[in-house]
C-alpha positions as CSV (number, residue, x, y, z in Angstrom):
1,M,52.3,12.5,95.5
2,A,52.8,16.3,96.2
3,V,51.2,16.9,99.3
4,T,51.4,20.5,101.0
5,A,51.4,20.7,104.6
6,R,48.1,22.8,104.3
7,D,46.5,19.5,102.6
8,S,48.0,16.9,104.5
9,G,45.9,15.2,107.6
10,T,42.2,16.2,106.8
11,G,40.1,17.4,103.9
12,A,41.2,17.0,100.3
13,G,45.0,15.8,100.9
14,R,44.3,13.1,103.4
15,R,41.5,12.1,100.7
16,L,43.8,11.8,97.9
17,A,46.9,10.3,100.1
18,L,44.1,7.5,100.6
19,A,42.9,7.6,97.1
20,Y,47.0,7.0,96.2
21,A,47.6,4.2,98.9
22,E,44.5,2.4,97.4
23,I,45.6,2.7,93.7
24,V,49.1,1.4,94.5
25,G,47.7,-1.1,96.9
26,G,45.4,-2.6,93.3
27,N,42.5,-1.9,95.6
28,T,39.5,-0.3,94.2
29,V,39.3,3.5,94.2
30,D,36.0,5.2,94.7
31,V,33.9,6.1,91.3
32,V,34.3,9.7,91.3
33,T,38.3,9.4,91.8
34,K,38.4,7.2,89.2
35,S,36.5,8.8,86.6
36,L,38.1,12.5,87.4
37,L,41.8,10.1,87.1
38,S,40.1,8.4,83.5
39,E,38.8,12.0,82.3
40,F,42.4,13.7,83.5
41,A,44.6,10.9,81.5
42,T,42.5,10.7,78.3
43,S,42.8,14.7,78.0
44,Q,46.6,14.8,78.8
45,K,47.4,11.4,76.4
46,I,48.8,9.4,79.2
47,D,46.0,6.9,79.3
48,G,48.7,4.0,78.4
49,T,51.1,4.9,81.0
50,P,50.8,2.5,84.7
51,I,47.6,3.7,86.9
52,S,50.2,4.9,89.1
53,D,52.0,7.5,86.8
54,Q,48.9,8.9,86.2
55,F,47.6,9.2,89.6
56,E,50.8,11.1,90.1
57,A,50.3,13.3,87.9
58,F,47.2,13.9,88.3
59,I,47.6,14.6,91.5
60,N,50.5,16.8,90.8
61,Y,48.2,18.8,88.6
62,I,45.4,19.4,90.9
63,I,47.3,20.4,93.7
64,V,49.5,23.5,91.7
65,S,46.4,24.2,89.8
66,D,44.7,24.7,93.1
67,V,47.3,28.0,93.8
68,Y,48.8,28.5,90.2
69,S,45.7,29.4,87.8
70,E,48.2,29.7,84.8
71,E,49.0,27.0,82.4
72,F,51.8,25.1,83.1
73,D,53.4,21.3,82.5
74,F,52.8,18.8,85.4
75,G,55.4,16.8,84.2
76,G,57.8,20.1,85.2
77,V,57.1,19.7,89.1
78,A,57.2,15.9,89.2
79,T,60.4,14.7,91.0
80,G,61.0,11.6,88.9
81,L,61.7,8.0,90.0
82,G,63.5,7.0,92.9
83,E,61.9,9.8,95.2
84,F,60.6,8.1,97.6
85,G,57.0,9.8,99.5
86,I,57.8,12.9,97.5
87,D,56.3,12.8,93.6
88,G,56.0,16.4,93.2
89,I,57.5,20.1,93.8
90,A,56.2,23.3,93.1
91,I,58.2,27.0,93.7
92,L,55.8,29.8,93.6
93,V,57.4,33.5,93.4
94,N,56.0,35.9,92.9
95,D,53.0,34.0,91.5
96,A,55.2,32.9,89.1
97,L,55.8,29.0,88.7
98,I,59.4,28.9,88.7
99,D,61.2,25.8,86.6
100,D,64.6,24.6,85.9
101,E,64.7,26.1,82.6
């Protein structure tokens, strides 16, 4: 899950980190987070993927869209499998999202 330094520890980032831990651990997630995740997964047509992958995409989208108002591919900021603890990274330069293309 991509959580910036300013988001970690308290506030939204901390709540999202706790929700992620609940999802991965198989525990029940609060109704609001579960509803938002379900809505996001359906709208992005990823509702057939594992819940942990849906949540990872959801978090990447939330964190990046908080600082970048243009449309972007949340999959483009995902780090992929095997990156323990870092689910996404976004680089913004002069208000432009940098990708590898």
